[in-house]
N, C-alpha and C positions, 0 to 999 in steps of 0.2 A: 539944353533941355527946357520945355518949358516949364514955369512952376510945377502947374498940379501932373507933370508926367516927374517931373523930377521926384514929387512927393510919394506918388505911385509905386517908384519905383525904389521908394526908402523903405518904403512898408515893406513892401513882393523882399527887401535886404533883410531888415531886420527882423521880420516873419522866418525867414529861414532861416535865421541865423538864431532865433530863440527857437525853434524847431530842432536844430539840429544839437543843439545844447542841452534841451530834452531829453531830445531821445539818446544820446551821450548816458545823460546821468541815470535814463533807465536802464540802461546797458550796465555800467558799473552799478547799479544793484544787487541786479541779475546775478553778476560777477560776481558780487561781494556774499550772494545767498546761494552759488553753486560752489562758494572754497566754502562757507560755511554749514552749508544744510549736510547733517551727517546720514539722512535718509535719499538711499538709492536714489528712489524716482526722482526726488526732487534737483540732485544734481541731471541725472537725463533729461529732463525736462527744461530744466534751466539749460541746457547747451543747445538741444531741438530748439530755443524761439531765440538763442541771439542769431541765429544765421536770418531766418527770416525777419525776423529787426532791421539786419544791419541791410538786406534788399531794399525790405521797403522804407523805410526811415532814412537808416545815416545815410547809404550812398544817394539817393536821391536829392536831399537838403544840405550836402558836403556840393553834389553837381551845381543844386540850386544857388546855392550860395555863392558860389562862385562867379556862376553867371550873372547874374544879381551885382551880384562887385565890380565886378568888369563891367558891364554896363551905365550901373551905378557910377564908376571912376569916368568913364571917358562923355559922359553926359554931365558931368558936374568941373565947377571950377578944381576940383584935385587933382581930377588925372591920374591917368593909370601907374608910371613911374616919375609924375612932379611930386613929390613928396613922401618924406620915408618911411612914416606912419602907412602910407597906403600900397604902397612897396611891399613892406615887410606882411601887413597884412598879405596883400594878393598869395606869395611866396613862405606863407604860414598856410593860405588853404590851397595851396599845390599841391605842396607837401603831405597837409592832410587825410587829403583826397587820395592821393599816390598810395601812403600806408593803408589809408581804408582798404583801397580796390586789392591790396593787396591782403591786407589780412582777413579781407572774406574768403581767401582758401583757407588758414585758419578755423576760423568759424565752421568751414562745411564737412574742414576733417573733424573738428572735434563733436559734430553731430552727428556723422558718422557712424563714431565709435560709440553716439551716445544711443544709436537703434541698434548696436551691437548689444544682444541683449550676455554675450561672452565677458564683454566689459566688468570690468564694477567698477563701483563710483569712486575707491581709491586711484584705481589708473586715470579714470576718466575726468578727475579731480585736480585743475590746474590756475595757479593765479594768474598764469596769459589775462584772459581778458579781464580783469581789474586791474591789472597793469596800461594797458592801453584805453579800457577806457577811461581812467585817473590822468594818462598825460594827453589824452586828448579834452575834457575838462580841462587840464591848463590853460593850452593851446588859447582853448576857443575864450575863456577871459584874460584869456592875456589882450590878443584880438577885440573884446569885449573893450578894454584902458582904451586901447590906441582911439579904437573909437569914439570915445566921449571924449579922452584928455588932448587927441589931435597932437602930439609932440609936435613941435615946430620942425625946420631943418625940411629946404628943399636936396634931391641926387639933383648929382653934377649931371643929369641928364636931362635939366630943366635949362630953357632961355631966360637970358637974365628980364625979359618983361614978364616973366610966364609968375615971379613969383609973385 
C-alpha cells in the first residue's frame, strides 16, 4: 500500500478498535448497573438497552475491526499469518466476533424477559452481561498490548526471505 493509504487504513483500524473497546466498556457499565440496581425499572431498562446497543455498535465495530485489520495485515509488511502477534490478533478477533454474534441471542432473550411485566427484577437480574463484557474488555486490552509491543516471532508460515 502507498504510505497515505496505509495511514488511512491504520486510522480506520485503530478508530474501530477504540470504538469497540468503548462500546464494550459501556456494556460492562450497564451490566453492572443492571446487576446492582434495586429499582426494577432500572433493571428492565438495562436489558432493553443492551440488545440494540449490541446490534448498533458492538457487532458493526467488531466486524469493522476484523475487516480493517485484515486489510492492514495484507497491505503491510506484517502480513496476515507472517507474525505471531498478528495471527493471534486475527484469531482473537474471530473468536470475539463469533462469541458476540452468539451472545446476541442471549441479549435478545433478556430484552424479551424485560418486556414481560410478569417477570420480576429478581428473576431478570443476571451476571451474564457483566461476565461477557469483562471478558471482552480483557481480550481487547490484550489485542491493544500486542499492537503496541508487537512481540517478535514469525510463524512457520513465513518463508525465510519474509522475516
